[in-house]
mmCIF file of the N, C-alpha and C atoms, coordinates in Angstrom:
data_MODEL
# 
_entry.id   MODEL 
# 
loop_
_atom_site.group_PDB 
_atom_site.id 
_atom_site.type_symbol 
_atom_site.label_atom_id 
_atom_site.label_alt_id 
_atom_site.label_comp_id 
_atom_site.label_asym_id 
_atom_site.label_entity_id 
_atom_site.label_seq_id 
_atom_site.pdbx_PDB_ins_code 
_atom_site.Cartn_x 
_atom_site.Cartn_y 
_atom_site.Cartn_z 
_atom_site.occupancy 
_atom_site.B_iso_or_equiv 
_atom_site.pdbx_formal_charge 
_atom_site.auth_seq_id 
_atom_site.auth_comp_id 
_atom_site.auth_asym_id 
_atom_site.auth_atom_id 
_atom_site.pdbx_PDB_model_num 
ATOM 1   N N  . MET A 1 1  ? 0.838  -1.176 0.000  1.00 0.00 ? 1  MET A N  1 
ATOM 2   C CA . MET A 1 1  ? 0.000  0.000  0.000  1.00 0.00 ? 1  MET A CA 1 
ATOM 3   C C  . MET A 1 1  ? 0.887  1.246  0.000  1.00 0.00 ? 1  MET A C  1 
ATOM 4   N N  . LYS A 1 2  ? 0.492  2.267  -0.740 1.00 0.00 ? 2  LYS A N  1 
ATOM 5   C CA . LYS A 1 2  ? 1.261  3.502  -0.838 1.00 0.00 ? 2  LYS A CA 1 
ATOM 6   C C  . LYS A 1 2  ? 0.618  4.589  0.016  1.00 0.00 ? 2  LYS A C  1 
ATOM 7   N N  . TYR A 1 3  ? 1.466  5.327  0.720  1.00 0.00 ? 3  TYR A N  1 
ATOM 8   C CA . TYR A 1 3  ? 1.013  6.433  1.556  1.00 0.00 ? 3  TYR A CA 1 
ATOM 9   C C  . TYR A 1 3  ? 1.908  7.640  1.314  1.00 0.00 ? 3  TYR A C  1 
ATOM 10  N N  . VAL A 1 4  ? 1.305  8.822  1.336  1.00 0.00 ? 4  VAL A N  1 
ATOM 11  C CA . VAL A 1 4  ? 2.042  10.070 1.182  1.00 0.00 ? 4  VAL A CA 1 
ATOM 12  C C  . VAL A 1 4  ? 2.169  10.717 2.548  1.00 0.00 ? 4  VAL A C  1 
ATOM 13  N N  . ILE A 1 5  ? 3.397  11.065 2.889  1.00 0.00 ? 5  ILE A N  1 
ATOM 14  C CA . ILE A 1 5  ? 3.696  11.744 4.145  1.00 0.00 ? 5  ILE A CA 1 
ATOM 15  C C  . ILE A 1 5  ? 4.067  13.178 3.791  1.00 0.00 ? 5  ILE A C  1 
ATOM 16  N N  . ASN A 1 6  ? 3.317  14.128 4.322  1.00 0.00 ? 6  ASN A N  1 
ATOM 17  C CA . ASN A 1 6  ? 3.588  15.546 4.088  1.00 0.00 ? 6  ASN A CA 1 
ATOM 18  C C  . ASN A 1 6  ? 4.501  16.058 5.190  1.00 0.00 ? 6  ASN A C  1 
ATOM 19  N N  . VAL A 1 7  ? 5.582  16.707 4.785  1.00 0.00 ? 7  VAL A N  1 
ATOM 20  C CA . VAL A 1 7  ? 6.548  17.241 5.743  1.00 0.00 ? 7  VAL A CA 1 
ATOM 21  C C  . VAL A 1 7  ? 6.677  18.742 5.511  1.00 0.00 ? 7  VAL A C  1 
ATOM 22  N N  . ILE A 1 8  ? 6.469  19.503 6.579  1.00 0.00 ? 8  ILE A N  1 
ATOM 23  C CA . ILE A 1 8  ? 6.652  20.952 6.490  1.00 0.00 ? 8  ILE A CA 1 
ATOM 24  C C  . ILE A 1 8  ? 7.656  21.391 7.546  1.00 0.00 ? 8  ILE A C  1 
ATOM 25  N N  . TRP A 1 9  ? 8.267  22.509 7.303  1.00 0.00 ? 9  TRP A N  1 
ATOM 26  C CA . TRP A 1 9  ? 9.208  23.099 8.252  1.00 0.00 ? 9  TRP A CA 1 
ATOM 27  C C  . TRP A 1 9  ? 8.479  24.196 9.023  1.00 0.00 ? 9  TRP A C  1 
ATOM 28  N N  . ASP A 1 10 ? 8.492  24.095 10.333 1.00 0.00 ? 10 ASP A N  1 
ATOM 29  C CA . ASP A 1 10 ? 7.919  25.134 11.192 1.00 0.00 ? 10 ASP A CA 1 
ATOM 30  C C  . ASP A 1 10 ? 9.076  26.005 11.656 1.00 0.00 ? 10 ASP A C  1 
ATOM 31  N N  . ASN A 1 11 ? 9.186  27.184 11.053 1.00 0.00 ? 11 ASN A N  1 
ATOM 32  C CA . ASN A 1 11 ? 10.313 28.068 11.337 1.00 0.00 ? 11 ASN A CA 1 
ATOM 33  C C  . ASN A 1 11 ? 10.303 28.560 12.783 1.00 0.00 ? 11 ASN A C  1 
ATOM 34  N N  . ASP A 1 12 ? 9.124  28.826 13.337 1.00 0.00 ? 12 ASP A N  1 
ATOM 35  C CA . ASP A 1 12 ? 9.031  29.315 14.716 1.00 0.00 ? 12 ASP A CA 1 
ATOM 36  C C  . ASP A 1 12 ? 9.529  28.280 15.719 1.00 0.00 ? 12 ASP A C  1 
ATOM 37  N N  . ALA A 1 13 ? 9.152  27.021 15.517 1.00 0.00 ? 13 ALA A N  1 
ATOM 38  C CA . ALA A 1 13 ? 9.551  25.948 16.438 1.00 0.00 ? 13 ALA A CA 1 
ATOM 39  C C  . ALA A 1 13 ? 10.866 25.293 16.019 1.00 0.00 ? 13 ALA A C  1 
ATOM 40  N N  . ALA A 1 14 ? 11.347 25.590 14.816 1.00 0.00 ? 14 ALA A N  1 
ATOM 41  C CA . ALA A 1 14 ? 12.579 25.018 14.258 1.00 0.00 ? 14 ALA A CA 1 
ATOM 42  C C  . ALA A 1 14 ? 12.517 23.489 14.207 1.00 0.00 ? 14 ALA A C  1 
ATOM 43  N N  . VAL A 1 15 ? 11.395 22.973 13.707 1.00 0.00 ? 15 VAL A N  1 
ATOM 44  C CA . VAL A 1 15 ? 11.227 21.528 13.553 1.00 0.00 ? 15 VAL A CA 1 
ATOM 45  C C  . VAL A 1 15 ? 10.515 21.215 12.245 1.00 0.00 ? 15 VAL A C  1 
ATOM 46  N N  . TYR A 1 16 ? 10.776 20.013 11.747 1.00 0.00 ? 16 TYR A N  1 
ATOM 47  C CA . TYR A 1 16 ? 9.999  19.457 10.649 1.00 0.00 ? 16 TYR A CA 1 
ATOM 48  C C  . TYR A 1 16 ? 8.801  18.743 11.261 1.00 0.00 ? 16 TYR A C  1 
ATOM 49  N N  . ILE A 1 17 ? 7.654  18.820 10.592 1.00 0.00 ? 17 ILE A N  1 
ATOM 50  C CA . ILE A 1 17 ? 6.437  18.165 11.071 1.00 0.00 ? 17 ILE A CA 1 
ATOM 51  C C  . ILE A 1 17 ? 5.907  17.261 9.966  1.00 0.00 ? 17 ILE A C  1 
ATOM 52  N N  . ALA A 1 18 ? 5.611  16.009 10.331 1.00 0.00 ? 18 ALA A N  1 
ATOM 53  C CA . ALA A 1 18 ? 5.085  15.030 9.375  1.00 0.00 ? 18 ALA A CA 1 
ATOM 54  C C  . ALA A 1 18 ? 3.636  14.724 9.696  1.00 0.00 ? 18 ALA A C  1 
ATOM 55  N N  . THR A 1 19 ? 2.794  14.741 8.669  1.00 0.00 ? 19 THR A N  1 
ATOM 56  C CA . THR A 1 19 ? 1.388  14.359 8.784  1.00 0.00 ? 19 THR A CA 1 
ATOM 57  C C  . THR A 1 19 ? 1.008  13.579 7.530  1.00 0.00 ? 19 THR A C  1 
ATOM 58  N N  . SER A 1 20 ? -0.152 12.928 7.589  1.00 0.00 ? 20 SER A N  1 
ATOM 59  C CA . SER A 1 20 ? -0.656 12.218 6.420  1.00 0.00 ? 20 SER A CA 1 
ATOM 60  C C  . SER A 1 20 ? -2.175 12.161 6.491  1.00 0.00 ? 20 SER A C  1 
ATOM 61  N N  . GLU A 1 21 ? -2.824 12.524 5.400  1.00 0.00 ? 21 GLU A N  1 
ATOM 62  C CA . GLU A 1 21 ? -4.282 12.450 5.339  1.00 0.00 ? 21 GLU A CA 1 
ATOM 63  C C  . GLU A 1 21 ? -4.760 11.009 5.357  1.00 0.00 ? 21 GLU A C  1 
ATOM 64  N N  . SER A 1 22 ? -3.931 10.080 4.895  1.00 0.00 ? 22 SER A N  1 
ATOM 65  C CA . SER A 1 22 ? -4.361 8.687  4.793  1.00 0.00 ? 22 SER A CA 1 
ATOM 66  C C  . SER A 1 22 ? -3.930 7.819  5.975  1.00 0.00 ? 22 SER A C  1 
ATOM 67  N N  . ILE A 1 23 ? -3.216 8.408  6.937  1.00 0.00 ? 23 ILE A N  1 
ATOM 68  C CA . ILE A 1 23 ? -2.816 7.664  8.138  1.00 0.00 ? 23 ILE A CA 1 
ATOM 69  C C  . ILE A 1 23 ? -3.292 8.454  9.361  1.00 0.00 ? 23 ILE A C  1 
ATOM 70  N N  . PRO A 1 24 ? -4.502 8.170  9.827  1.00 0.00 ? 24 PRO A N  1 
ATOM 71  C CA . PRO A 1 24 ? -5.032 8.893  10.984 1.00 0.00 ? 24 PRO A CA 1 
ATOM 72  C C  . PRO A 1 24 ? -4.103 8.788  12.187 1.00 0.00 ? 24 PRO A C  1 
ATOM 73  N N  . GLY A 1 25 ? -3.890 9.922  12.833 1.00 0.00 ? 25 GLY A N  1 
ATOM 74  C CA . GLY A 1 25 ? -3.066 9.944  14.034 1.00 0.00 ? 25 GLY A CA 1 
ATOM 75  C C  . GLY A 1 25 ? -1.605 10.255 13.799 1.00 0.00 ? 25 GLY A C  1 
ATOM 76  N N  . LEU A 1 26 ? -1.182 10.321 12.547 1.00 0.00 ? 26 LEU A N  1 
ATOM 77  C CA . LEU A 1 26 ? 0.233  10.585 12.280 1.00 0.00 ? 26 LEU A CA 1 
ATOM 78  C C  . LEU A 1 26 ? 0.514  12.081 12.377 1.00 0.00 ? 26 LEU A C  1 
ATOM 79  N N  . VAL A 1 27 ? 1.177  12.471 13.438 1.00 0.00 ? 27 VAL A N  1 
ATOM 80  C CA . VAL A 1 27 ? 1.680  13.829 13.627 1.00 0.00 ? 27 VAL A CA 1 
ATOM 81  C C  . VAL A 1 27 ? 2.966  13.687 14.427 1.00 0.00 ? 27 VAL A C  1 
ATOM 82  N N  . LEU A 1 28 ? 4.085  13.882 13.754 1.00 0.00 ? 28 LEU A N  1 
ATOM 83  C CA . LEU A 1 28 ? 5.392  13.743 14.401 1.00 0.00 ? 28 LEU A CA 1 
ATOM 84  C C  . LEU A 1 28 ? 6.248  14.950 14.052 1.00 0.00 ? 28 LEU A C  1 
ATOM 85  N N  . GLU A 1 29 ? 7.215  15.246 14.916 1.00 0.00 ? 29 GLU A N  1 
ATOM 86  C CA . GLU A 1 29 ? 8.120  16.355 14.636 1.00 0.00 ? 29 GLU A CA 1 
ATOM 87  C C  . GLU A 1 29 ? 9.539  16.002 15.045 1.00 0.00 ? 29 GLU A C  1 
ATOM 88  N N  . SER A 1 30 ? 10.482 16.698 14.399 1.00 0.00 ? 30 SER A N  1 
ATOM 89  C CA . SER A 1 30 ? 11.894 16.515 14.719 1.00 0.00 ? 30 SER A CA 1 
ATOM 90  C C  . SER A 1 30 ? 12.677 17.692 14.156 1.00 0.00 ? 30 SER A C  1 
ATOM 91  N N  . GLY A 1 31 ? 13.793 17.998 14.762 1.00 0.00 ? 31 GLY A N  1 
ATOM 92  C CA . GLY A 1 31 ? 14.663 19.055 14.271 1.00 0.00 ? 31 GLY A CA 1 
ATOM 93  C C  . GLY A 1 31 ? 15.475 18.641 13.057 1.00 0.00 ? 31 GLY A C  1 
ATOM 94  N N  . SER A 1 32 ? 15.491 17.354 12.761 1.00 0.00 ? 32 SER A N  1 
ATOM 95  C CA . SER A 1 32 ? 16.254 16.818 11.636 1.00 0.00 ? 32 SER A CA 1 
ATOM 96  C C  . SER A 1 32 ? 15.311 16.074 10.684 1.00 0.00 ? 32 SER A C  1 
ATOM 97  N N  . PHE A 1 33 ? 15.456 16.334 9.387  1.00 0.00 ? 33 PHE A N  1 
ATOM 98  C CA . PHE A 1 33 ? 14.619 15.648 8.400  1.00 0.00 ? 33 PHE A CA 1 
ATOM 99  C C  . PHE A 1 33 ? 14.845 14.138 8.458  1.00 0.00 ? 33 PHE A C  1 
ATOM 100 N N  . ASP A 1 34 ? 16.107 13.719 8.509  1.00 0.00 ? 34 ASP A N  1 
ATOM 101 C CA . ASP A 1 34 ? 16.416 12.288 8.531  1.00 0.00 ? 34 ASP A CA 1 
ATOM 102 C C  . ASP A 1 34 ? 15.870 11.615 9.787  1.00 0.00 ? 34 ASP A C  1 
ATOM 103 N N  . ALA A 1 35 ? 15.970 12.290 10.919 1.00 0.00 ? 35 ALA A N  1 
ATOM 104 C CA . ALA A 1 35 ? 15.423 11.731 12.161 1.00 0.00 ? 35 ALA A CA 1 
ATOM 105 C C  . ALA A 1 35 ? 13.903 11.623 12.070 1.00 0.00 ? 35 ALA A C  1 
ATOM 106 N N  . LEU A 1 36 ? 13.279 12.585 11.417 1.00 0.00 ? 36 LEU A N  1 
ATOM 107 C CA . LEU A 1 36 ? 11.823 12.540 11.256 1.00 0.00 ? 36 LEU A CA 1 
ATOM 108 C C  . LEU A 1 36 ? 11.413 11.364 10.378 1.00 0.00 ? 36 LEU A C  1 
ATOM 109 N N  . VAL A 1 37 ? 12.133 11.141 9.302  1.00 0.00 ? 37 VAL A N  1 
ATOM 110 C CA . VAL A 1 37 ? 11.846 9.997  8.429  1.00 0.00 ? 37 VAL A CA 1 
ATOM 111 C C  . VAL A 1 37 ? 11.921 8.700  9.233  1.00 0.00 ? 37 VAL A C  1 
ATOM 112 N N  . GLU A 1 38 ? 12.927 8.565  10.077 1.00 0.00 ? 38 GLU A N  1 
ATOM 113 C CA . GLU A 1 38 ? 13.067 7.355  10.888 1.00 0.00 ? 38 GLU A CA 1 
ATOM 114 C C  . GLU A 1 38 ? 11.913 7.224  11.882 1.00 0.00 ? 38 GLU A C  1 
ATOM 115 N N  . LYS A 1 39 ? 11.507 8.322  12.502 1.00 0.00 ? 39 LYS A N  1 
ATOM 116 C CA . LYS A 1 39 ? 10.367 8.286  13.424 1.00 0.00 ? 39 LYS A CA 1 
ATOM 117 C C  . LYS A 1 39 ? 9.101  7.819  12.697 1.00 0.00 ? 39 LYS A C  1 
ATOM 118 N N  . VAL A 1 40 ? 8.898  8.326  11.497 1.00 0.00 ? 40 VAL A N  1 
ATOM 119 C CA . VAL A 1 40 ? 7.725  7.943  10.705 1.00 0.00 ? 40 VAL A CA 1 
ATOM 120 C C  . VAL A 1 40 ? 7.790  6.466  10.354 1.00 0.00 ? 40 VAL A C  1 
ATOM 121 N N  . ARG A 1 41 ? 8.953  5.992  9.933  1.00 0.00 ? 41 ARG A N  1 
ATOM 122 C CA . ARG A 1 41 ? 9.106  4.573  9.578  1.00 0.00 ? 41 ARG A CA 1 
ATOM 123 C C  . ARG A 1 41 ? 8.739  3.656  10.741 1.00 0.00 ? 41 ARG A C  1 
ATOM 124 N N  . VAL A 1 42 ? 9.053  4.064  11.955 1.00 0.00 ? 42 VAL A N  1 
ATOM 125 C CA . VAL A 1 42 ? 8.749  3.264  13.138 1.00 0.00 ? 42 VAL A CA 1 
ATOM 126 C C  . VAL A 1 42 ? 7.264  3.375  13.508 1.00 0.00 ? 42 VAL A C  1 
ATOM 127 N N  . ALA A 1 43 ? 6.708  4.574  13.406 1.00 0.00 ? 43 ALA A N  1 
ATOM 128 C CA . ALA A 1 43 ? 5.340  4.823  13.860 1.00 0.00 ? 43 ALA A CA 1 
ATOM 129 C C  . ALA A 1 43 ? 4.261  4.305  12.910 1.00 0.00 ? 43 ALA A C  1 
ATOM 130 N N  . VAL A 1 44 ? 4.510  4.358  11.611 1.00 0.00 ? 44 VAL A N  1 
ATOM 131 C CA . VAL A 1 44 ? 3.468  4.022  10.631 1.00 0.00 ? 44 VAL A CA 1 
ATOM 132 C C  . VAL A 1 44 ? 2.915  2.604  10.788 1.00 0.00 ? 44 VAL A C  1 
ATOM 133 N N  . PRO A 1 45 ? 3.732  1.577  10.894 1.00 0.00 ? 45 PRO A N  1 
ATOM 134 C CA . PRO A 1 45 ? 3.147  0.239  11.040 1.00 0.00 ? 45 PRO A CA 1 
ATOM 135 C C  . PRO A 1 45 ? 2.222  0.117  12.262 1.00 0.00 ? 45 PRO A C  1 
ATOM 136 N N  . GLU A 1 46 ? 2.614  0.736  13.365 1.00 0.00 ? 46 GLU A N  1 
ATOM 137 C CA . GLU A 1 46 ? 1.783  0.683  14.564 1.00 0.00 ? 46 GLU A CA 1 
ATOM 138 C C  . GLU A 1 46 ? 0.471  1.447  14.364 1.00 0.00 ? 46 GLU A C  1 
ATOM 139 N N  . LEU A 1 47 ? 0.542  2.620  13.753 1.00 0.00 ? 47 LEU A N  1 
ATOM 140 C CA . LEU A 1 47 ? -0.676 3.388  13.492 1.00 0.00 ? 47 LEU A CA 1 
ATOM 141 C C  . LEU A 1 47 ? -1.606 2.655  12.532 1.00 0.00 ? 47 LEU A C  1 
ATOM 142 N N  . LEU A 1 48 ? -1.032 2.037  11.507 1.00 0.00 ? 48 LEU A N  1 
ATOM 143 C CA . LEU A 1 48 ? -1.860 1.293  10.553 1.00 0.00 ? 48 LEU A CA 1 
ATOM 144 C C  . LEU A 1 48 ? -2.550 0.122  11.257 1.00 0.00 ? 48 LEU A C  1 
ATOM 145 N N  . GLN A 1 49 ? -1.836 -0.542 12.121 1.00 0.00 ? 49 GLN A N  1 
ATOM 146 C CA . GLN A 1 49 ? -2.428 -1.650 12.864 1.00 0.00 ? 49 GLN A CA 1 
ATOM 147 C C  . GLN A 1 49 ? -3.568 -1.148 13.758 1.00 0.00 ? 49 GLN A C  1 
ATOM 148 N N  . LEU A 1 50 ? -3.366 -0.029 14.432 1.00 0.00 ? 50 LEU A N  1 
ATOM 149 C CA . LEU A 1 50 ? -4.415 0.549  15.277 1.00 0.00 ? 50 LEU A CA 1 
ATOM 150 C C  . LEU A 1 50 ? -5.635 0.968  14.461 1.00 0.00 ? 50 LEU A C  1 
ATOM 151 N N  . ASN A 1 51 ? -5.394 1.345  13.197 1.00 0.00 ? 51 ASN A N  1 
ATOM 152 C CA . ASN A 1 51 ? -6.481 1.757  12.309 1.00 0.00 ? 51 ASN A CA 1 
ATOM 153 C C  . ASN A 1 51 ? -7.034 0.596  11.482 1.00 0.00 ? 51 ASN A C  1 
ATOM 154 N N  . ASN A 1 52 ? -6.655 -0.633 11.843 1.00 0.00 ? 52 ASN A N  1 
ATOM 155 C CA . ASN A 1 52 ? -7.133 -1.853 11.182 1.00 0.00 ? 52 ASN A CA 1 
ATOM 156 C C  . ASN A 1 52 ? -6.772 -1.934 9.708  1.00 0.00 ? 52 ASN A C  1 
ATOM 157 N N  . ASP A 1 53 ? -5.637 -1.375 9.339  1.00 0.00 ? 53 ASP A N  1 
ATOM 158 C CA . ASP A 1 53 ? -5.129 -1.499 7.977  1.00 0.00 ? 53 ASP A CA 1 
ATOM 159 C C  . ASP A 1 53 ? -4.215 -2.714 7.952  1.00 0.00 ? 53 ASP A C  1 
ATOM 160 N N  . LYS A 1 54 ? -4.494 -3.654 7.085  1.00 0.00 ? 54 LYS A N  1 
ATOM 161 C CA . LYS A 1 54 ? -3.772 -4.932 7.059  1.00 0.00 ? 54 LYS A CA 1 
ATOM 162 C C  . LYS A 1 54 ? -2.632 -4.978 6.045  1.00 0.00 ? 54 LYS A C  1 
ATOM 163 N N  . ALA A 1 55 ? -2.153 -3.815 5.596  1.00 0.00 ? 55 ALA A N  1 
ATOM 164 C CA . ALA A 1 55 ? -1.093 -3.786 4.585  1.00 0.00 ? 55 ALA A CA 1 
ATOM 165 C C  . ALA A 1 55 ? 0.165  -4.482 5.089  1.00 0.00 ? 55 ALA A C  1 
ATOM 166 N N  . GLU A 1 56 ? 0.665  -5.429 4.303  1.00 0.00 ? 56 GLU A N  1 
ATOM 167 C CA . GLU A 1 56 ? 1.889  -6.150 4.651  1.00 0.00 ? 56 GLU A CA 1 
ATOM 168 C C  . GLU A 1 56 ? 3.124  -5.309 4.319  1.00 0.00 ? 56 GLU A C  1 
ATOM 169 N N  . ILE A 1 57 ? 3.100  -4.685 3.150  1.00 0.00 ? 57 ILE A N  1 
ATOM 170 C CA . ILE A 1 57 ? 4.204  -3.846 2.689  1.00 0.00 ? 57 ILE A CA 1 
ATOM 171 C C  . ILE A 1 57 ? 3.684  -2.417 2.595  1.00 0.00 ? 57 ILE A C  1 
ATOM 172 N N  . VAL A 1 58 ? 4.437  -1.501 3.148  1.00 0.00 ? 58 VAL A N  1 
ATOM 173 C CA . VAL A 1 58 ? 4.028  -0.097 3.160  1.00 0.00 ? 58 VAL A CA 1 
ATOM 174 C C  . VAL A 1 58 ? 5.057  0.715  2.377  1.00 0.00 ? 58 VAL A C  1 
ATOM 175 N N  . ASP A 1 59 ? 4.578  1.455  1.388  1.00 0.00 ? 59 ASP A N  1 
ATOM 176 C CA . ASP A 1 59 ? 5.415  2.294  0.533  1.00 0.00 ? 59 ASP A CA 1 
ATOM 177 C C  . ASP A 1 59 ? 5.164  3.746  0.941  1.00 0.00 ? 59 ASP A C  1 
ATOM 178 N N  . LEU A 1 60 ? 6.175  4.386  1.523  1.00 0.00 ? 60 LEU A N  1 
ATOM 179 C CA . LEU A 1 60 ? 6.027  5.760  1.994  1.00 0.00 ? 60 LEU A CA 1 
ATOM 180 C C  . LEU A 1 60 ? 6.701  6.726  1.030  1.00 0.00 ? 60 LEU A C  1 
ATOM 181 N N  . THR A 1 61 ? 5.980  7.768  0.653  1.00 0.00 ? 61 THR A N  1 
ATOM 182 C CA . THR A 1 61 ? 6.529  8.852  -0.153 1.00 0.00 ? 61 THR A CA 1 
ATOM 183 C C  . THR A 1 61 ? 6.503  10.112 0.695  1.00 0.00 ? 61 THR A C  1 
ATOM 184 N N  . PHE A 1 62 ? 7.660  10.728 0.869  1.00 0.00 ? 62 PHE A N  1 
ATOM 185 C CA . PHE A 1 62 ? 7.776  11.932 1.683  1.00 0.00 ? 62 PHE A CA 1 
ATOM 186 C C  . PHE A 1 62 ? 7.788  13.152 0.774  1.00 0.00 ? 62 PHE A C  1 
ATOM 187 N N  . LEU A 1 63 ? 6.819  14.042 0.985  1.00 0.00 ? 63 LEU A N  1 
ATOM 188 C CA . LEU A 1 63 ? 6.762  15.297 0.242  1.00 0.00 ? 63 LEU A CA 1 
ATOM 189 C C  . LEU A 1 63 ? 7.129  16.410 1.208  1.00 0.00 ? 63 LEU A C  1 
ATOM 190 N N  . SER A 1 64 ? 8.193  17.129 0.894  1.00 0.00 ? 64 SER A N  1 
ATOM 191 C CA . SER A 1 64 ? 8.690  18.156 1.801  1.00 0.00 ? 64 SER A CA 1 
ATOM 192 C C  . SER A 1 64 ? 8.438  19.537 1.233  1.00 0.00 ? 64 SER A C  1 
ATOM 193 N N  . GLU A 1 65 ? 8.132  20.461 2.131  1.00 0.00 ? 65 GLU A N  1 
ATOM 194 C CA . GLU A 1 65 ? 7.905  21.839 1.742  1.00 0.00 ? 65 GLU A CA 1 
ATOM 195 C C  . GLU A 1 65 ? 8.558  22.737 2.783  1.00 0.00 ? 65 GLU A C  1 
ATOM 196 N N  . ARG A 1 66 ? 9.309  23.696 2.306  1.00 0.00 ? 66 ARG A N  1 
ATOM 197 C CA . ARG A 1 66 ? 9.941  24.651 3.221  1.00 0.00 ? 66 ARG A CA 1 
ATOM 198 C C  . ARG A 1 66 ? 9.973  26.012 2.547  1.00 0.00 ? 66 ARG A C  1 
ATOM 199 N N  . HIS A 1 67 ? 9.491  27.006 3.228  1.00 0.00 ? 67 HIS A N  1 
ATOM 200 C CA . HIS A 1 67 ? 9.445  28.362 2.668  1.00 0.00 ? 67 HIS A CA 1 
ATOM 201 C C  . HIS A 1 67 ? 10.452 29.236 3.407  1.00 0.00 ? 67 HIS A C  1 
ATOM 202 N N  . CYS A 1 68 ? 11.052 30.149 2.669  1.00 0.00 ? 68 CYS A N  1 
ATOM 203 C CA . CYS A 1 68 ? 11.946 31.116 3.306  1.00 0.00 ? 68 CYS A CA 1 
ATOM 204 C C  . CYS A 1 68 ? 11.885 32.431 2.537  1.00 0.00 ? 68 CYS A C  1 
ATOM 205 N N  . LEU A 1 69 ? 12.223 33.485 3.220  1.00 0.00 ? 69 LEU A N  1 
ATOM 206 C CA . LEU A 1 69 ? 12.268 34.812 2.619  1.00 0.00 ? 69 LEU A CA 1 
ATOM 207 C C  . LEU A 1 69 ? 13.718 35.153 2.321  1.00 0.00 ? 69 LEU A C  1 
ATOM 208 N N  . VAL A 1 70 ? 13.939 35.749 1.157  1.00 0.00 ? 70 VAL A N  1 
ATOM 209 C CA . VAL A 1 70 ? 15.281 36.132 0.753  1.00 0.00 ? 70 VAL A CA 1 
ATOM 210 C C  . VAL A 1 70 ? 15.251 37.604 0.350  1.00 0.00 ? 70 VAL A C  1 
ATOM 211 N N  . SER A 1 71 ? 16.197 38.346 0.841  1.00 0.00 ? 71 SER A N  1 
ATOM 212 C CA . SER A 1 71 ? 16.291 39.773 0.504  1.00 0.00 ? 71 SER A CA 1 
ATOM 213 C C  . SER A 1 71 ? 17.265 39.952 -0.656 1.00 0.00 ? 71 SER A C  1 
ATOM 214 N N  . ASN A 1 72 ? 16.928 40.822 -1.566 1.00 0.00 ? 72 ASN A N  1 
ATOM 215 C CA . ASN A 1 72 ? 17.832 41.059 -2.687 1.00 0.00 ? 72 ASN A CA 1 
ATOM 216 C C  . ASN A 1 72 ? 18.592 42.385 -2.517 1.00 0.00 ? 72 ASN A C  1 
ATOM 217 N N  . GLY A 1 73 ? 18.633 42.847 -1.295 1.00 0.00 ? 73 GLY A N  1 
ATOM 218 C CA . GLY A 1 73 ? 19.431 44.056 -1.137 1.00 0.00 ? 73 GLY A CA 1 
ATOM 219 C C  . GLY A 1 73 ? 19.091 44.772 0.067  1.00 0.00 ? 73 GLY A C  1 
# 
């Protein structure tokens, strides 16, 4: 089964936040993108089991978005 994980950068809190519309309950954060990916990899199977999803193989796609302001002078 394929799932999309949305990752945004919260500049105020200085953390990445992961959520997914198709995985109820998934809300995780970390100061490191790689650490967040690992947290998601660990949490998703447990959340899917709690949500009665019987997927044996889980395909995660991480979509990242980060906005910043740049001055040109």
